C-alpha positions, 0 to 999 in steps of 0.5 A: 425947297419948292422943287422938293415939295413938287417932287414929293407931291408927284411921287405921292400921286404916282404911288397912290395910283399904283396902289389904287390898281391893287384889287382888295376884297374881303370875306366872312369866313365864319359865314362859310364855316357855319353855312357850307355843307362841309362846315355844317358837317364839321360843326355837327361833329364838334357838337356831337363830341361836346354833347357826349362829354356833357353827358359824361359830366352829368353822369359823373355828377349824378354818381358823385351826388348819389355816393355823397348822399349815401355816405351822409345818410350813413354818418350816424351809423358808421364809426368816425374812422369808417366815415372818414375812410369813405369820405376820403375814398369819395374825394379820391374818386372825384379827383380821378373823375375830374382828371378824366373829364379834364383829359376829355376836354383837352381832346375836344379842344384838340379836335376843334383845333384840327377842324379849324386847321383842316377847314382853313387849309381847304378854304385857303386852297380855294381862295388862292385859286380864286384870287389868281384867277380874278387878279385879286391881290389882297383878301381880308377877313370881314371881322378885321374890317372897320368899313368897306363897300359891299361890292368888295365882299366875295363871301357868297361867291366863295360860299358857292364855290366851296359848296361845289368843290368841297363836300366833306372835310376829313379830320385825322 
């Protein structure tokens, strides 16, 4: 029995030494996306598309409010049938415009996914090259860590490499 415990203890020490030689680092991907030149460009494209969508939604709301107020101001002048007809036309128009806005929001979300995928693809290529050149076995995302030494953070190194090698990321 003591022999089994000794063998298990020796095996545990052996395996802990093997794993200790693995080089593990972490990176803050969000920092690189928000602060790199290519990331800022992508963020600006998303922001521009979002602003255009919000402007269209605001114009839609103003237009609908104007039409609603116009119909309400004519309520006493119009016959009940004519009033109901105008209200139903307005409701139909609201449904059509809501559908159009929903479609544009889906397009924006699809664009965001493409941006995220293309950025990740570019960063992963750089990380693969960096890890093989520096004998790094594991690279973790910073947001997935509970605690780690600051000297394991390679964010700034990758940030500099990313800015040097990738100036713009094209979105299809």
